[in-house]
Each structure stands twice: as C-alpha cells, then as structure tokens.
Backbone as ProteinMPNN parsed JSONL, in Angstrom:
{"seq_chain_A": "MTAPQGYEIILRTLQPGTGRAGDFDDIERKPDPWESAMQATCECLSWRGAWDNLERRHAEDELGETVYSEFPVHSRSAITTAHTFLDRGIVGQDELRAKMDQIRARLERD", "coords_chain_A": {"N_chain_A": [[254.252, 160.864, 172.821], [251.332, 161.092, 174.822], [248.507, 162.763, 174.248], [246.34, 165.26, 175.792], [243.21, 164.758, 176.883], [240.969, 166.692, 174.419], [242.857, 168.294, 173.561], [244.19, 167.777, 171.166], [244.402, 168.888, 168.839], [245.955, 170.951, 169.226], [248.562, 169.858, 169.781], [248.685, 168.267, 167.419], [250.049, 169.946, 165.676], [253.113, 170.138, 165.904], [255.343, 169.696, 163.736], [257.648, 167.234, 162.532], [260.923, 167.239, 163.385], [260.966, 169.589, 164.206], [261.126, 169.818, 166.715], [261.592, 170.883, 170.426], [265.278, 172.34, 170.851], [267.984, 171.101, 172.775], [269.351, 172.846, 173.964], [270.857, 176.122, 174.25], [271.237, 177.442, 171.813], [269.634, 179.153, 170.182], [269.108, 181.565, 171.232], [270.12, 183.951, 170.757], [268.485, 184.768, 168.587], [266.651, 186.5, 166.166], [263.173, 187.047, 167.097], [260.442, 185.701, 165.082], [258.193, 187.659, 162.981], [254.996, 186.806, 163.957], [255.713, 186.155, 166.329], [256.316, 188.332, 167.93], [254.048, 189.528, 167.199], [252.237, 187.86, 168.883], [252.932, 188.235, 171.249], [252.676, 190.943, 171.814], [249.883, 190.851, 171.926], [249.493, 189.288, 173.917], [250.102, 190.884, 175.841], [248.181, 192.88, 175.671], [245.706, 191.157, 176.584], [246.576, 191.168, 179.02], [246.699, 193.803, 179.777], [244.191, 194.813, 179.581], [243.233, 193.039, 181.503], [242.001, 190.662, 181.167], [243.839, 188.209, 180.934], [246.192, 187.603, 183.011], [249.55, 188.766, 182.641], [251.634, 187.163, 184.293], [250.237, 185.086, 185.509], [249.61, 184.047, 182.808], [252.625, 183.22, 182.201], [253.145, 181.528, 184.173], [251.681, 179.483, 183.513], [252.851, 178.988, 181.278], [255.344, 178.06, 181.546], [254.616, 175.684, 183.07], [252.762, 174.042, 181.337], [254.814, 174.042, 179.205], [256.923, 172.863, 180.304], [255.608, 170.229, 180.582], [253.14, 168.846, 179.09], [253.637, 170.343, 176.531], [256.278, 170.012, 175.995], [257.885, 169.246, 173.701], [257.883, 171.081, 172.079], [259.045, 173.887, 170.101], [260.946, 176.007, 172.293], [260.445, 179.02, 171.95], [257.904, 178.837, 171.053], [255.916, 179.194, 173.024], [254.398, 181.033, 173.851], [252.068, 180.99, 171.885], [251.011, 178.546, 171.907], [250.294, 177.464, 174.62], [248.319, 179.901, 174.983], [246.117, 179.057, 173.056], [245.727, 176.391, 174.462], [244.693, 177.535, 176.718], [242.441, 179.178, 176.205], [240.891, 177.185, 174.769], [240.358, 175.87, 177.238], [238.712, 177.646, 178.8], [236.578, 178.02, 177.154], [236.742, 180.003, 175.136], [237.385, 179.85, 172.872], [236.492, 176.914, 170.29], [237.525, 173.673, 169.645], [236.764, 173.317, 166.988], [236.618, 175.587, 165.721], [238.973, 176.544, 166.025], [240.483, 174.692, 164.667], [239.856, 175.255, 162.036], [240.714, 178.156, 161.767], [243.169, 177.548, 161.855], [243.175, 175.82, 159.844], [243.056, 177.9, 157.416], [245.04, 179.642, 157.957], [247.304, 178.004, 157.199], [246.671, 177.347, 154.598], [246.721, 180.009, 153.509], [249.312, 180.448, 153.791], [250.816, 178.47, 152.444], [249.713, 179.907, 150.014], [251.461, 182.037, 149.737]], "CA_chain_A": [[253.178, 161.576, 173.771], [249.784, 161.141, 174.853], [247.763, 163.765, 174.258], [245.517, 165.011, 177.205], [241.478, 165.033, 175.926], [240.786, 167.967, 174.126], [244.605, 169.435, 173.236], [245.126, 167.067, 170.197], [244.57, 169.783, 167.658], [247.031, 171.785, 169.336], [249.576, 168.694, 169.765], [249.375, 167.934, 166.361], [250.986, 171.199, 164.848], [254.333, 170.248, 166.184], [256.2, 168.885, 162.746], [258.625, 166.197, 162.514], [261.975, 167.708, 163.159], [260.911, 170.848, 164.704], [261.194, 169.573, 168.421], [262.682, 171.794, 171.263], [266.611, 172.072, 170.9], [268.215, 170.916, 173.876], [270.686, 173.959, 174.16], [270.053, 177.666, 174.065], [271.594, 178.109, 170.726], [268.775, 180.545, 169.317], [268.922, 182.319, 172.154], [270.378, 185.267, 170.098], [267.616, 184.444, 167.198], [265.839, 187.474, 166.131], [262.167, 186.623, 166.879], [259.623, 186.038, 163.871], [256.674, 188.602, 163.072], [254.177, 186.265, 164.34], [256.188, 185.992, 167.91], [256.286, 189.709, 168.153], [252.494, 189.84, 167.633], [251.663, 187.003, 170.0], [253.745, 188.883, 172.314], [251.683, 191.989, 171.994], [248.461, 189.873, 172.196], [249.229, 188.687, 175.614], [250.36, 192.204, 177.106], [247.014, 193.541, 175.396], [245.321, 190.543, 177.303], [247.099, 191.204, 180.522], [246.46, 195.056, 180.327], [242.663, 194.778, 179.933], [242.878, 192.173, 182.57], [241.498, 189.01, 180.67], [244.61, 187.125, 181.443], [247.507, 188.132, 183.536], [250.936, 188.288, 182.262], [252.235, 186.424, 185.839], [249.588, 183.53, 185.136], [250.151, 183.04, 181.458], [253.861, 182.853, 182.295], [253.585, 180.357, 185.019], [251.063, 178.604, 182.343], [253.689, 178.711, 179.635], [256.76, 177.259, 182.674], [254.258, 174.305, 183.431], [252.498, 173.384, 180.299], [255.823, 174.148, 178.107], [257.722, 171.713, 180.598], [255.139, 169.122, 180.574], [252.106, 168.637, 178.136], [254.238, 170.406, 175.365], [258.025, 169.88, 176.372], [258.664, 168.667, 172.708], [257.587, 172.196, 171.245], [260.122, 174.788, 170.253], [260.469, 177.212, 173.409], [259.434, 180.223, 171.082], [256.269, 178.546, 170.728], [255.118, 178.766, 174.177], [253.224, 181.688, 174.263], [250.693, 180.532, 171.149], [250.507, 176.917, 172.557], [249.8, 177.995, 175.71], [247.13, 180.894, 174.666], [245.796, 178.363, 172.328], [245.536, 175.792, 175.275], [244.078, 178.264, 177.831], [241.248, 179.645, 175.48], [240.397, 175.913, 174.607], [240.37, 175.509, 178.599], [237.804, 178.755, 179.073], [235.515, 178.026, 176.312], [236.776, 181.118, 174.386], [237.422, 179.37, 171.504], [236.457, 175.672, 170.653], [238.364, 173.038, 168.967], [236.531, 173.124, 165.208], [236.49, 176.743, 165.236], [240.648, 176.461, 166.274], [240.841, 173.791, 163.866], [238.988, 176.018, 160.899], [241.591, 179.01, 161.757], [244.604, 177.06, 161.6], [243.543, 175.382, 158.055], [242.938, 179.188, 156.841], [246.37, 180.042, 158.156], [248.353, 177.193, 156.747], [246.732, 177.565, 153.006], [247.169, 181.539, 153.175], [251.042, 180.244, 153.886], [250.675, 177.964, 151.241], [249.995, 180.333, 148.466], [252.693, 183.299, 149.644]], "C_chain_A": [[251.772, 161.331, 173.981], [249.229, 162.576, 175.052], [246.812, 164.012, 175.335], [243.81, 165.596, 176.141], [241.133, 166.278, 175.837], [241.842, 168.577, 173.66], [245.356, 168.685, 171.593], [245.563, 167.976, 168.671], [245.922, 170.634, 167.745], [248.59, 171.051, 169.437], [249.733, 168.321, 168.423], [250.197, 169.083, 165.463], [252.321, 170.837, 164.813], [254.512, 169.204, 164.859], [257.296, 168.253, 163.077], [259.978, 167.069, 162.279], [262.125, 169.285, 163.74], [260.849, 171.117, 166.121], [261.946, 170.938, 169.021], [264.06, 171.401, 170.869], [266.527, 171.924, 172.49], [269.131, 172.17, 174.636], [270.021, 175.171, 174.244], [270.967, 178.086, 172.655], [271.129, 178.854, 169.803], [268.337, 181.16, 170.63], [268.972, 183.873, 172.136], [269.471, 185.455, 168.583], [267.072, 185.969, 167.251], [264.418, 186.739, 166.34], [261.372, 187.19, 165.514], [258.689, 187.017, 164.086], [255.77, 188.018, 163.898], [254.4, 186.124, 166.162], [255.971, 187.476, 168.619], [254.793, 190.114, 168.429], [251.971, 189.182, 168.494], [251.979, 187.815, 171.3], [252.544, 189.849, 172.857], [250.312, 191.792, 172.351], [248.479, 189.811, 173.273], [249.581, 190.055, 176.279], [248.732, 192.882, 176.895], [246.076, 192.779, 176.246], [245.236, 191.192, 178.611], [246.493, 193.279, 180.787], [244.807, 195.009, 180.347], [242.051, 193.569, 180.693], [242.131, 190.994, 182.044], [242.303, 188.09, 181.129], [245.98, 187.879, 181.903], [248.738, 187.8, 183.279], [251.717, 187.114, 183.344], [251.626, 185.094, 185.648], [249.766, 183.078, 183.925], [251.476, 182.528, 181.588], [254.061, 181.42, 183.379], [252.621, 179.043, 184.112], [251.888, 178.156, 181.649], [255.201, 177.592, 180.67], [255.639, 175.759, 182.269], [253.664, 173.569, 182.335], [253.958, 173.039, 179.273], [256.775, 173.05, 178.88], [257.114, 170.201, 180.852], [254.178, 168.561, 179.266], [253.187, 169.044, 176.527], [255.84, 170.622, 175.218], [258.586, 169.698, 174.743], [258.473, 170.135, 171.565], [258.794, 173.15, 171.321], [259.915, 176.04, 171.532], [259.825, 178.314, 172.922], [258.354, 179.927, 171.104], [255.661, 178.723, 171.831], [253.882, 179.65, 174.253], [252.041, 181.484, 173.188], [250.287, 179.592, 171.785], [249.675, 177.185, 174.157], [248.621, 179.256, 175.747], [246.182, 180.051, 174.161], [244.661, 177.284, 173.453], [244.468, 176.358, 176.468], [242.512, 178.765, 177.554], [240.451, 178.455, 175.09], [239.347, 175.375, 176.267], [238.873, 176.504, 179.051], [236.982, 178.637, 178.12], [235.596, 179.351, 175.512], [236.918, 180.716, 173.083], [237.098, 177.423, 171.493], [237.137, 174.865, 169.524], [238.079, 172.97, 167.288], [236.832, 174.874, 164.851], [238.415, 177.091, 165.305], [241.217, 175.824, 164.887], [240.615, 174.341, 162.252], [240.331, 177.424, 160.786], [242.811, 178.668, 161.322], [244.787, 176.55, 160.057], [243.579, 176.764, 157.517], [244.355, 179.722, 157.005], [247.285, 179.347, 157.601], [247.869, 177.401, 155.078], [246.758, 179.201, 152.473], [248.774, 181.073, 152.992], [251.662, 179.643, 152.84], [250.846, 178.473, 149.844], [250.854, 181.33, 148.396], [253.765, 182.87, 149.315]], "O_chain_A": [[251.071, 161.44, 172.976], [249.555, 163.347, 175.955], [246.389, 163.0, 175.892], [243.538, 166.381, 175.232], [240.969, 167.006, 176.816], [241.575, 169.711, 173.263], [246.45, 168.893, 171.069], [246.468, 167.861, 167.844], [246.705, 170.935, 166.844], [249.622, 171.675, 169.188], [250.878, 168.015, 168.09], [250.961, 168.741, 164.56], [252.909, 171.125, 163.771], [253.97, 168.099, 164.855], [257.978, 168.736, 163.982], [260.182, 167.571, 161.173], [263.141, 169.979, 163.712], [260.616, 172.193, 166.67], [262.623, 171.764, 168.409], [264.212, 170.225, 170.535], [265.649, 172.306, 173.264], [269.443, 172.186, 175.826], [268.797, 175.281, 174.302], [271.346, 179.257, 172.62], [271.749, 179.249, 168.815], [267.15, 181.176, 170.954], [268.416, 184.725, 172.828], [269.824, 186.196, 167.666], [267.073, 186.579, 168.32], [264.382, 185.677, 165.719], [261.422, 188.298, 164.981], [258.327, 187.29, 165.231], [255.573, 188.757, 164.864], [253.515, 186.025, 167.012], [255.496, 187.619, 169.745], [254.347, 190.741, 169.391], [251.081, 189.775, 169.104], [251.194, 187.927, 172.241], [251.784, 189.712, 173.815], [249.692, 192.589, 173.055], [247.509, 190.25, 173.89], [249.203, 190.171, 177.445], [248.139, 193.34, 177.871], [245.375, 193.57, 176.878], [244.239, 191.634, 179.182], [246.027, 193.771, 181.814], [244.299, 195.246, 181.443], [240.893, 193.157, 180.639], [241.591, 190.348, 182.942], [241.813, 187.128, 181.721], [246.658, 188.611, 181.182], [249.156, 186.684, 183.589], [252.381, 186.216, 182.827], [252.317, 184.076, 185.616], [250.051, 181.894, 183.742], [251.651, 181.395, 181.138], [254.929, 180.549, 183.31], [252.938, 177.854, 184.141], [251.843, 176.978, 181.295], [255.766, 176.581, 180.252], [255.879, 174.973, 181.354], [253.996, 172.385, 182.281], [254.112, 171.959, 178.703], [257.425, 172.317, 178.135], [257.781, 169.227, 181.201], [254.724, 167.781, 178.485], [253.414, 168.217, 175.644], [256.41, 171.334, 174.392], [259.757, 170.028, 174.554], [258.905, 170.129, 170.413], [259.471, 173.258, 172.343], [258.943, 176.787, 171.637], [258.723, 178.632, 173.369], [257.564, 180.868, 171.191], [254.501, 178.33, 171.714], [252.742, 179.31, 174.568], [250.939, 181.831, 173.614], [249.174, 179.664, 172.306], [248.494, 176.992, 174.444], [248.074, 179.394, 176.841], [245.132, 180.161, 174.795], [243.431, 177.258, 173.435], [243.598, 175.664, 176.993], [241.604, 178.767, 178.385], [239.237, 178.654, 175.055], [238.252, 174.828, 176.398], [237.99, 175.901, 179.66], [236.264, 179.627, 178.264], [234.514, 179.846, 175.196], [236.465, 181.431, 172.19], [237.401, 176.717, 172.455], [237.299, 175.446, 168.451], [238.94, 172.652, 166.467], [237.237, 175.244, 163.749], [238.929, 177.908, 164.542], [242.123, 176.287, 164.194], [241.235, 173.791, 161.341], [240.835, 177.604, 159.677], [243.474, 179.339, 160.531], [245.749, 176.65, 159.296], [244.625, 176.771, 156.867], [244.81, 180.297, 156.016], [248.315, 179.989, 157.394], [248.792, 177.623, 154.294], [246.804, 179.54, 151.291], [249.364, 181.423, 151.969], [252.72, 180.01, 152.329], [251.526, 178.053, 148.908], [251.192, 181.719, 147.279], [254.727, 183.629, 149.206]]}, "name": "protein", "num_of_chains": 1, "seq": "MTAPQGYEIILRTLQPGTGRAGDFDDIERKPDPWESAMQATCECLSWRGAWDNLERRHAEDELGETVYSEFPVHSRSAITTAHTFLDRGIVGQDELRAKMDQIRARLERD"}
C-alpha cells in the first residue's frame, strides 16, 4: 500500500495480522468501549455543526474502500476522523503522533 503524502502516521497504525476480514464474521460482535466513545464524539461533532454525519459517512466509505482498505471496518470512524482532522489542519502530524504515543504507553502500562 502506498501511503498518500501526509498520512503515514495513520497508515502505520495497522498492525500485521489485524487487517480487514473478507466476510461478516464480526457483525455480531459487541463494540469496544473506544468505538462507542468514537461514535459519541462523531455525533457531537455533527450536532454542533463541525462535521456533518452524512459527510463523515461518505468519507468513511470512500477512504475505507481506497486508502484504508486494509484496516478493520470497525476502525473506520477513528481513521477517517484523524485523516479529516489532518486535512483541515485541526491537528498536525506531530501532535497526532505524540497523542498516539501517549495512548500506546498508557495501554502498555495497563
């Protein structure tokens, strides 16, 4: 997969062996807490007029089938949000990288 310029930080988050399943085996799975929190965040962004849900869903579909096609389907909201925030200059790569490093360190401690 060739990384589009500026999104390498997102693309490097895909761990070997965690790619997208080719079927619907996990359609019945219970969402992880982070997924529910992400959905709530996206709903708040839409409610406050910052990022319309329909616009987000179109971006998830487009990016999920192209740039991030190897990522698990359930990660699309987070990946698309990070991608869009980079596009809009809301967050920079260094800031995103630092936050991701903080989260990894916290998860390794727990």
